[in-house]
N, CA, C and O atoms as CSV, one atom per row, in Angstrom:
chain,resi,resn,atom,element,x,y,z
A,1,MET,N,N,-13.060,13.647,50.831
A,1,MET,CA,C,-13.807,13.082,51.931
A,1,MET,C,C,-15.197,12.687,51.423
A,1,MET,O,O,-15.867,13.452,50.730
A,2,VAL,N,N,-15.606,11.475,51.788
A,2,VAL,CA,C,-16.926,10.986,51.401
A,2,VAL,C,C,-17.670,10.477,52.625
A,2,VAL,O,O,-17.089,10.231,53.682
A,3,LYS,N,N,-18.974,10.328,52.444
A,3,LYS,CA,C,-19.805,9.698,53.457
A,3,LYS,C,C,-21.002,9.078,52.755
A,3,LYS,O,O,-21.253,9.340,51.578
A,4,ILE,N,N,-21.738,8.251,53.491
A,4,ILE,CA,C,-22.908,7.610,52.912
A,4,ILE,C,C,-23.963,8.691,52.656
A,4,ILE,O,O,-24.136,9.596,53.472
A,5,ALA,N,N,-24.655,8.599,51.544
A,5,ALA,CA,C,-25.657,9.603,51.193
A,5,ALA,C,C,-26.808,9.599,52.195
A,5,ALA,O,O,-27.161,8.556,52.745
A,6,ARG,N,N,-27.379,10.760,52.422
A,6,ARG,CA,C,-28.428,10.920,53.435
A,6,ARG,C,C,-29.706,10.189,53.077
A,6,ARG,O,O,-30.492,9.872,53.970
A,7,TYR,N,N,-29.941,9.911,51.816
A,7,TYR,CA,C,-31.202,9.307,51.399
A,7,TYR,C,C,-31.201,7.782,51.462
A,7,TYR,O,O,-32.240,7.168,51.220
A,8,ILE,N,N,-30.093,7.166,51.772
A,8,ILE,CA,C,-29.989,5.711,51.788
A,8,ILE,C,C,-30.764,5.126,52.963
A,8,ILE,O,O,-30.693,5.627,54.085
A,9,GLN,N,N,-31.505,4.056,52.683
A,9,GLN,CA,C,-32.258,3.359,53.718
A,9,GLN,C,C,-31.896,1.883,53.691
A,9,GLN,O,O,-31.539,1.336,52.647
A,10,ALA,N,N,-31.992,1.250,54.845
A,10,ALA,CA,C,-31.755,-0.188,54.955
A,10,ALA,C,C,-32.822,-0.766,55.869
A,10,ALA,O,O,-33.201,-0.149,56.864
A,11,GLY,N,N,-33.302,-1.949,55.527
A,11,GLY,CA,C,-34.315,-2.588,56.362
A,11,GLY,C,C,-34.299,-4.091,56.191
A,11,GLY,O,O,-33.925,-4.603,55.135
A,12,ARG,N,N,-34.700,-4.787,57.219
A,12,ARG,CA,C,-34.764,-6.250,57.173
A,12,ARG,C,C,-35.857,-6.702,56.212
A,12,ARG,O,O,-36.923,-6.093,56.122
A,13,PHE,N,N,-35.568,-7.780,55.502
A,13,PHE,CA,C,-36.551,-8.404,54.624
A,13,PHE,C,C,-36.195,-9.875,54.506
A,13,PHE,O,O,-35.081,-10.228,54.118
A,14,GLU,N,N,-37.152,-10.727,54.843
A,14,GLU,CA,C,-36.940,-12.171,54.862
A,14,GLU,C,C,-35.695,-12.487,55.686
A,14,GLU,O,O,-35.578,-12.008,56.814
A,15,SER,N,N,-34.772,-13.272,55.162
A,15,SER,CA,C,-33.591,-13.640,55.961
A,15,SER,C,C,-32.481,-12.599,55.875
A,15,SER,O,O,-31.568,-12.608,56.700
A,16,GLY,N,N,-32.541,-11.706,54.899
A,16,GLY,CA,C,-31.513,-10.683,54.720
A,16,GLY,C,C,-32.078,-9.298,54.898
A,16,GLY,O,O,-32.567,-8.949,55.972
A,17,GLY,N,N,-32.011,-8.500,53.832
A,17,GLY,CA,C,-32.534,-7.150,53.924
A,17,GLY,C,C,-32.539,-6.434,52.592
A,17,GLY,O,O,-32.119,-6.974,51.569
A,18,VAL,N,N,-33.027,-5.199,52.630
A,18,VAL,CA,C,-33.116,-4.341,51.455
A,18,VAL,C,C,-32.286,-3.096,51.729
A,18,VAL,O,O,-32.328,-2.538,52.825
A,19,PHE,N,N,-31.531,-2.665,50.724
A,19,PHE,CA,C,-30.654,-1.505,50.857
A,19,PHE,C,C,-30.873,-0.582,49.679
A,19,PHE,O,O,-30.932,-1.040,48.538
A,20,GLY,N,N,-30.995,0.709,49.935
A,20,GLY,CA,C,-31.135,1.691,48.864
A,20,GLY,C,C,-32.383,2.524,49.024
A,20,GLY,O,O,-32.924,2.644,50.123
A,21,VAL,N,N,-32.845,3.104,47.921
A,21,VAL,CA,C,-34.015,3.973,47.937
A,21,VAL,C,C,-34.851,3.716,46.695
A,21,VAL,O,O,-34.310,3.568,45.599
A,22,GLY,N,N,-36.147,3.664,46.856
A,22,GLY,CA,C,-37.077,3.567,45.736
A,22,GLY,C,C,-36.752,2.449,44.771
A,22,GLY,O,O,-36.497,1.316,45.180
A,23,SER,N,N,-36.762,2.770,43.487
A,23,SER,CA,C,-36.507,1.759,42.459
A,23,SER,C,C,-35.045,1.331,42.426
A,23,SER,O,O,-34.692,0.398,41.705
A,24,ASN,N,N,-34.202,1.992,43.189
A,24,ASN,CA,C,-32.780,1.660,43.252
A,24,ASN,C,C,-32.462,0.731,44.421
A,24,ASN,O,O,-31.294,0.552,44.766
A,25,GLN,N,N,-33.495,0.134,45.038
A,25,GLN,CA,C,-33.265,-0.771,46.158
A,25,GLN,C,C,-32.703,-2.096,45.667
A,25,GLN,O,O,-32.986,-2.543,44.556
A,26,VAL,N,N,-31.899,-2.711,46.529
A,26,VAL,CA,C,-31.290,-3.994,46.218
A,26,VAL,C,C,-31.624,-4.961,47.344
A,26,VAL,O,O,-31.473,-4.631,48.520
A,27,LEU,N,N,-32.075,-6.151,46.982
A,27,LEU,CA,C,-32.340,-7.194,47.966
A,27,LEU,C,C,-31.046,-7.952,48.234
A,27,LEU,O,O,-30.408,-8.453,47.308
A,28,ILE,N,N,-30.666,-8.031,49.495
A,28,ILE,CA,C,-29.482,-8.787,49.909
A,28,ILE,C,C,-30.003,-9.997,50.685
A,28,ILE,O,O,-30.358,-9.856,51.855
A,29,PRO,N,N,-30.060,-11.182,50.072
A,29,PRO,CA,C,-30.684,-12.331,50.734
A,29,PRO,C,C,-29.865,-12.948,51.873
A,29,PRO,O,O,-30.435,-13.594,52.753
A,30,GLN,N,N,-28.552,-12.762,51.873
A,30,GLN,CA,C,-27.708,-13.361,52.904
A,30,GLN,C,C,-27.668,-12.461,54.141
A,30,GLN,O,O,-27.291,-11.292,54.058
A,31,LYS,N,N,-28.057,-13.015,55.279
A,31,LYS,CA,C,-28.122,-12.245,56.528
A,31,LYS,C,C,-26.775,-11.634,56.895
A,31,LYS,O,O,-26.706,-10.447,57.214
A,32,LYS,N,N,-25.708,-12.419,56.854
A,32,LYS,CA,C,-24.378,-11.949,57.249
A,32,LYS,C,C,-23.907,-10.810,56.339
A,32,LYS,O,O,-23.362,-9.813,56.814
A,33,ARG,N,N,-24.118,-10.965,55.048
A,33,ARG,CA,C,-23.696,-9.929,54.094
A,33,ARG,C,C,-24.483,-8.642,54.327
A,33,ARG,O,O,-23.913,-7.551,54.300
A,34,PHE,N,N,-25.790,-8.765,54.556
A,34,PHE,CA,C,-26.612,-7.582,54.813
A,34,PHE,C,C,-26.163,-6.882,56.095
A,34,PHE,O,O,-26.055,-5.657,56.130
A,35,GLU,N,N,-25.904,-7.654,57.141
A,35,GLU,CA,C,-25.452,-7.065,58.405
A,35,GLU,C,C,-24.112,-6.351,58.237
A,35,GLU,O,O,-23.899,-5.284,58.813
A,36,SER,N,N,-23.213,-6.935,57.453
A,36,SER,CA,C,-21.926,-6.285,57.182
A,36,SER,C,C,-22.124,-4.994,56.398
A,36,SER,O,O,-21.479,-3.985,56.681
A,37,LEU,N,N,-23.012,-5.029,55.418
A,37,LEU,CA,C,-23.312,-3.846,54.610
A,37,LEU,C,C,-23.838,-2.709,55.489
A,37,LEU,O,O,-23.418,-1.561,55.342
A,38,VAL,N,N,-24.746,-3.028,56.391
A,38,VAL,CA,C,-25.318,-2.013,57.285
A,38,VAL,C,C,-24.251,-1.479,58.235
A,38,VAL,O,O,-24.208,-0.284,58.525
A,39,LYS,N,N,-23.398,-2.368,58.712
A,39,LYS,CA,C,-22.323,-1.952,59.622
A,39,LYS,C,C,-21.373,-0.975,58.920
A,39,LYS,O,O,-20.981,0.041,59.495
A,40,ILE,N,N,-21.011,-1.289,57.681
A,40,ILE,CA,C,-20.116,-0.415,56.908
A,40,ILE,C,C,-20.813,0.906,56.576
A,40,ILE,O,O,-20.206,1.971,56.688
A,41,ALA,N,N,-22.085,0.841,56.167
A,41,ALA,CA,C,-22.832,2.064,55.851
A,41,ALA,C,C,-22.960,2.957,57.083
A,41,ALA,O,O,-22.841,4.178,56.980
A,42,SER,N,N,-23.201,2.357,58.238
A,42,SER,CA,C,-23.295,3.137,59.480
A,42,SER,C,C,-21.972,3.810,59.791
A,42,SER,O,O,-21.939,4.962,60.225
A,43,PHE,N,N,-20.890,3.097,59.570
A,43,PHE,CA,C,-19.560,3.655,59.795
A,43,PHE,C,C,-19.311,4.844,58.869
A,43,PHE,O,O,-18.663,5.817,59.256
A,44,LEU,N,N,-19.827,4.758,57.651
A,44,LEU,CA,C,-19.586,5.809,56.662
A,44,LEU,C,C,-20.525,7.005,56.802
A,44,LEU,O,O,-20.548,7.875,55.931
A,45,LYS,N,N,-21.296,7.060,57.879
A,45,LYS,CA,C,-22.075,8.273,58.158
A,45,LYS,C,C,-21.142,9.422,58.513
A,45,LYS,O,O,-21.488,10.593,58.357
A,46,ARG,N,N,-19.957,9.067,58.991
A,46,ARG,CA,C,-18.924,10.072,59.281
A,46,ARG,C,C,-18.079,10.284,58.029
A,46,ARG,O,O,-17.908,9.374,57.219
A,47,GLU,N,N,-17.563,11.478,57.887
A,47,GLU,CA,C,-16.693,11.777,56.751
A,47,GLU,C,C,-15.461,10.887,56.794
A,47,GLU,O,O,-14.843,10.716,57.845
A,48,THR,N,N,-15.113,10.327,55.653
A,48,THR,CA,C,-14.002,9.394,55.549
A,48,THR,C,C,-13.174,9.734,54.318
A,48,THR,O,O,-13.722,10.141,53.294
A,49,ASP,N,N,-11.879,9.573,54.412
A,49,ASP,CA,C,-10.979,9.826,53.287
A,49,ASP,C,C,-11.253,8.813,52.182
A,49,ASP,O,O,-11.153,7.607,52.411
A,50,SER,N,N,-11.593,9.280,51.002
A,50,SER,CA,C,-11.960,8.383,49.907
A,50,SER,C,C,-10.764,7.672,49.285
A,50,SER,O,O,-10.941,6.654,48.616
A,51,ASP,N,N,-9.555,8.181,49.489
A,51,ASP,CA,C,-8.376,7.570,48.879
A,51,ASP,C,C,-8.084,6.189,49.452
A,51,ASP,O,O,-7.701,5.283,48.711
A,52,ASN,N,N,-8.254,6.020,50.729
A,52,ASN,CA,C,-7.932,4.751,51.388
A,52,ASN,C,C,-9.180,4.113,51.977
A,52,ASN,O,O,-9.114,3.519,53.053
A,53,LEU,N,N,-10.291,4.219,51.311
A,53,LEU,CA,C,-11.565,3.780,51.860
A,53,LEU,C,C,-11.558,2.308,52.261
A,53,LEU,O,O,-12.007,1.962,53.354
A,54,TYR,N,N,-11.054,1.446,51.392
A,54,TYR,CA,C,-11.019,0.013,51.688
A,54,TYR,C,C,-10.201,-0.260,52.950
A,54,TYR,O,O,-10.668,-0.937,53.866
A,55,GLU,N,N,-8.992,0.264,52.991
A,55,GLU,CA,C,-8.109,0.037,54.146
A,55,GLU,C,C,-8.695,0.635,55.420
A,55,GLU,O,O,-8.593,0.042,56.494
A,56,TYR,N,N,-9.297,1.789,55.299
A,56,TYR,CA,C,-9.876,2.458,56.460
A,56,TYR,C,C,-11.001,1.613,57.058
A,56,TYR,O,O,-11.088,1.464,58.277
A,57,ILE,N,N,-11.855,1.066,56.206
A,57,ILE,CA,C,-12.943,0.204,56.679
A,57,ILE,C,C,-12.369,-1.071,57.277
A,57,ILE,O,O,-12.787,-1.505,58.351
A,58,LYS,N,N,-11.414,-1.668,56.581
A,58,LYS,CA,C,-10.809,-2.918,57.054
A,58,LYS,C,C,-10.199,-2.751,58.446
A,58,LYS,O,O,-10.293,-3.657,59.274
A,59,ASN,N,N,-9.580,-1.608,58.709
A,59,ASN,CA,C,-8.910,-1.378,59.987
A,59,ASN,C,C,-9.833,-0.875,61.090
A,59,ASN,O,O,-9.475,-0.949,62.266
A,60,ASN,N,N,-11.009,-0.369,60.742
A,60,ASN,CA,C,-11.862,0.265,61.748
A,60,ASN,C,C,-13.231,-0.375,61.958
A,60,ASN,O,O,-13.905,-0.055,62.937
A,61,VAL,N,N,-13.655,-1.253,61.085
A,61,VAL,CA,C,-14.956,-1.907,61.237
A,61,VAL,C,C,-14.701,-3.379,61.520
A,61,VAL,O,O,-14.181,-4.103,60.671
A,62,SER,N,N,-15.066,-3.813,62.705
A,62,SER,CA,C,-14.796,-5.201,63.090
A,62,SER,C,C,-15.913,-6.131,62.619
A,62,SER,O,O,-17.064,-5.721,62.472
A,63,GLY,N,N,-15.550,-7.375,62.390
A,63,GLY,CA,C,-16.520,-8.407,62.063
A,63,GLY,C,C,-16.998,-8.425,60.629
A,63,GLY,O,O,-18.035,-9.021,60.337
A,64,VAL,N,N,-16.268,-7.784,59.719
A,64,VAL,CA,C,-16.642,-7.834,58.303
A,64,VAL,C,C,-15.483,-8.425,57.500
A,64,VAL,O,O,-14.317,-8.119,57.748
A,65,SER,N,N,-15.825,-9.269,56.542
A,65,SER,CA,C,-14.796,-9.917,55.730
A,65,SER,C,C,-14.354,-8.997,54.597
A,65,SER,O,O,-15.031,-8.021,54.274
A,66,GLU,N,N,-13.220,-9.320,54.003
A,66,GLU,CA,C,-12.727,-8.546,52.858
A,66,GLU,C,C,-13.711,-8.627,51.696
A,66,GLU,O,O,-13.912,-7.652,50.972
A,67,ASP,N,N,-14.320,-9.799,51.524
A,67,ASP,CA,C,-15.306,-9.978,50.465
A,67,ASP,C,C,-16.516,-9.068,50.689
A,67,ASP,O,O,-17.041,-8.478,49.745
A,68,ASP,N,N,-16.953,-8.959,51.950
A,68,ASP,CA,C,-18.085,-8.083,52.265
A,68,ASP,C,C,-17.730,-6.612,52.060
A,68,ASP,O,O,-18.573,-5.829,51.624
A,69,ILE,N,N,-16.500,-6.232,52.369
A,69,ILE,CA,C,-16.059,-4.851,52.133
A,69,ILE,C,C,-16.080,-4.555,50.635
A,69,ILE,O,O,-16.599,-3.522,50.211
A,70,ASN,N,N,-15.519,-5.457,49.837
A,70,ASN,CA,C,-15.509,-5.269,48.380
A,70,ASN,C,C,-16.926,-5.197,47.824
A,70,ASN,O,O,-17.229,-4.341,46.993
A,71,PHE,N,N,-17.796,-6.100,48.288
A,71,PHE,CA,C,-19.191,-6.103,47.841
A,71,PHE,C,C,-19.866,-4.776,48.191
A,71,PHE,O,O,-20.536,-4.174,47.353
A,72,SER,N,N,-19.684,-4.329,49.430
A,72,SER,CA,C,-20.324,-3.097,49.904
A,72,SER,C,C,-19.849,-1.883,49.117
A,72,SER,O,O,-20.665,-1.078,48.669
A,73,LEU,N,N,-18.544,-1.745,48.945
A,73,LEU,CA,C,-18.011,-0.594,48.211
A,73,LEU,C,C,-18.475,-0.601,46.759
A,73,LEU,O,O,-18.780,0.450,46.196
A,74,SER,N,N,-18.529,-1.779,46.158
A,74,SER,CA,C,-19.011,-1.900,44.788
A,74,SER,C,C,-20.482,-1.480,44.699
A,74,SER,O,O,-20.872,-0.751,43.787
A,75,LEU,N,N,-21.285,-1.941,45.647
A,75,LEU,CA,C,-22.703,-1.586,45.670
A,75,LEU,C,C,-22.892,-0.090,45.909
A,75,LEU,O,O,-23.727,0.542,45.262
A,76,PHE,N,N,-22.126,0.473,46.829
A,76,PHE,CA,C,-22.223,1.910,47.110
A,76,PHE,C,C,-21.928,2.727,45.855
A,76,PHE,O,O,-22.617,3.708,45.575
A,77,ARG,N,N,-20.917,2.329,45.108
A,77,ARG,CA,C,-20.556,3.072,43.892
A,77,ARG,C,C,-21.613,2.883,42.803
A,77,ARG,O,O,-21.997,3.834,42.123
A,78,GLU,N,N,-22.073,1.650,42.652
A,78,GLU,CA,C,-23.062,1.338,41.623
A,78,GLU,C,C,-24.384,2.071,41.862
A,78,GLU,O,O,-25.028,2.515,40.913
A,79,LYS,N,N,-24.781,2.194,43.108
A,79,LYS,CA,C,-26.074,2.798,43.455
A,79,LYS,C,C,-25.962,4.253,43.905
A,79,LYS,O,O,-26.903,4.797,44.482
A,80,ASN,N,N,-24.828,4.879,43.647
A,80,ASN,CA,C,-24.616,6.294,44.002
A,80,ASN,C,C,-24.894,6.554,45.477
A,80,ASN,O,O,-25.526,7.549,45.832
A,81,SER,N,N,-24.425,5.665,46.322
A,81,SER,CA,C,-24.671,5.764,47.763
A,81,SER,C,C,-23.616,6.569,48.494
A,81,SER,O,O,-23.830,6.963,49.641
A,82,LEU,N,N,-22.484,6.823,47.861
A,82,LEU,CA,C,-21.438,7.642,48.472
A,82,LEU,C,C,-21.470,9.025,47.852
A,82,LEU,O,O,-21.680,9.177,46.648
A,83,MET,N,N,-21.262,10.023,48.679
A,83,MET,CA,C,-21.228,11.378,48.154
A,83,MET,C,C,-20.171,12.182,48.886
A,83,MET,O,O,-19.808,11.876,50.021
A,84,SER,N,N,-19.694,13.196,48.226
A,84,SER,CA,C,-18.729,14.094,48.844
A,84,SER,C,C,-19.376,14.728,50.065
A,84,SER,O,O,-20.543,15.118,50.031
A,85,SER,N,N,-18.614,14.827,51.135
A,85,SER,CA,C,-19.174,15.362,52.374
A,85,SER,C,C,-19.595,16.818,52.239
A,85,SER,O,O,-20.400,17.295,53.039
A,86,SER,N,N,-19.082,17.527,51.263
A,86,SER,CA,C,-19.454,18.929,51.068
A,86,SER,C,C,-20.582,19.093,50.044
A,86,SER,O,O,-20.966,20.217,49.719
A,87,TYR,N,N,-21.104,17.993,49.544
A,87,TYR,CA,C,-22.091,18.008,48.469
A,87,TYR,C,C,-23.438,18.570,48.911
A,87,TYR,O,O,-24.114,19.237,48.128
A,88,PHE,N,N,-23.835,18.308,50.150
A,88,PHE,CA,C,-25.149,18.716,50.637
A,88,PHE,C,C,-25.022,19.902,51.575
A,88,PHE,O,O,-24.246,19.867,52.531
A,89,ASN,N,N,-25.774,20.937,51.306
A,89,ASN,CA,C,-25.796,22.127,52.154
A,89,ASN,C,C,-27.228,22.315,52.648
A,89,ASN,O,O,-28.104,22.689,51.868
A,90,SER,N,N,-27.473,22.063,53.919
A,90,SER,CA,C,-28.836,22.122,54.442
A,90,SER,C,C,-29.422,23.534,54.412
A,90,SER,O,O,-30.636,23.694,54.545
A,91,ASP,N,N,-28.592,24.551,54.242
A,91,ASP,CA,C,-29.085,25.929,54.154
A,91,ASP,C,C,-29.512,26.308,52.733
A,91,ASP,O,O,-30.164,27.332,52.532
A,92,ASP,N,N,-29.149,25.494,51.765
A,92,ASP,CA,C,-29.480,25.775,50.368
A,92,ASP,C,C,-30.840,25.159,50.033
A,92,ASP,O,O,-31.033,23.956,50.212
A,93,ARG,N,N,-31.762,25.954,49.559
A,93,ARG,CA,C,-33.110,25.454,49.287
A,93,ARG,C,C,-33.146,24.429,48.149
A,93,ARG,O,O,-34.129,23.701,48.015
A,94,TYR,N,N,-32.100,24.359,47.335
A,94,TYR,CA,C,-32.069,23.412,46.221
A,94,TYR,C,C,-31.283,22.144,46.534
A,94,TYR,O,O,-31.103,21.301,45.654
A,95,SER,N,N,-30.821,21.995,47.741
A,95,SER,CA,C,-30.012,20.825,48.081
A,95,SER,C,C,-30.780,19.516,47.934
A,95,SER,O,O,-30.195,18.496,47.569
A,96,ARG,N,N,-32.071,19.532,48.210
A,96,ARG,CA,C,-32.862,18.305,48.032
A,96,ARG,C,C,-32.859,17.883,46.572
A,96,ARG,O,O,-32.791,16.693,46.266
A,97,ASN,N,N,-32.931,18.850,45.675
A,97,ASN,CA,C,-32.872,18.541,44.244
A,97,ASN,C,C,-31.518,17.949,43.880
A,97,ASN,O,O,-31.432,17.004,43.096
A,98,VAL,N,N,-30.465,18.511,44.453
A,98,VAL,CA,C,-29.111,18.010,44.200
A,98,VAL,C,C,-29.004,16.564,44.660
A,98,VAL,O,O,-28.441,15.730,43.950
A,99,LEU,N,N,-29.540,16.254,45.844
A,99,LEU,CA,C,-29.514,14.876,46.341
A,99,LEU,C,C,-30.266,13.945,45.402
A,99,LEU,O,O,-29.800,12.842,45.117
A,100,TYR,N,N,-31.420,14.378,44.922
A,100,TYR,CA,C,-32.219,13.559,44.019
A,100,TYR,C,C,-31.449,13.261,42.733
A,100,TYR,O,O,-31.409,12.112,42.291
A,101,TYR,N,N,-30.851,14.261,42.140
A,101,TYR,CA,C,-30.104,14.042,40.904
A,101,TYR,C,C,-28.850,13.201,41.144
A,101,TYR,O,O,-28.449,12.426,40.276
A,102,HIS,N,N,-28.241,13.348,42.299
A,102,HIS,CA,C,-27.091,12.504,42.639
A,102,HIS,C,C,-27.529,11.048,42.732
A,102,HIS,O,O,-26.838,10.152,42.248
A,103,TYR,N,N,-28.665,10.819,43.348
A,103,TYR,CA,C,-29.228,9.475,43.472
A,103,TYR,C,C,-29.462,8.850,42.101
A,103,TYR,O,O,-29.251,7.651,41.917
A,104,LEU,N,N,-29.894,9.657,41.144
A,104,LEU,CA,C,-30.132,9.151,39.795
A,104,LEU,C,C,-28.844,8.953,39.008
A,104,LEU,O,O,-28.853,8.337,37.942
A,105,GLY,N,N,-27.738,9.472,39.529
A,105,GLY,CA,C,-26.463,9.306,38.850
A,105,GLY,C,C,-26.099,10.455,37.940
A,105,GLY,O,O,-25.150,10.355,37.163
A,106,ALA,N,N,-26.834,11.536,38.023
A,106,ALA,CA,C,-26.564,12.694,37.156
A,106,ALA,C,C,-25.402,13.507,37.668
A,106,ALA,O,O,-25.039,14.515,37.062
């Protein structure tokens, strides 16, 4: 089970938007693609089965093209935006460090 990482941010910029955190941010100049990316990321705030991620998004998120799904999943993997749902424990004082190292790809 995976979900979008807690540290991911998205915001409008010019005609599209910016996705990611800090130096790992990516500018998405196309409005439609950025909106699809945000829609998929919002959907992935809930735990989702990682085995059928593409099909699950395709069947449950309306208004996104197959190309946008492929782009989004590729970006999520490249920027370490997906994490195991059990990866973060809010009761553990070192969980913030774990999130930081996950963000860096460690």
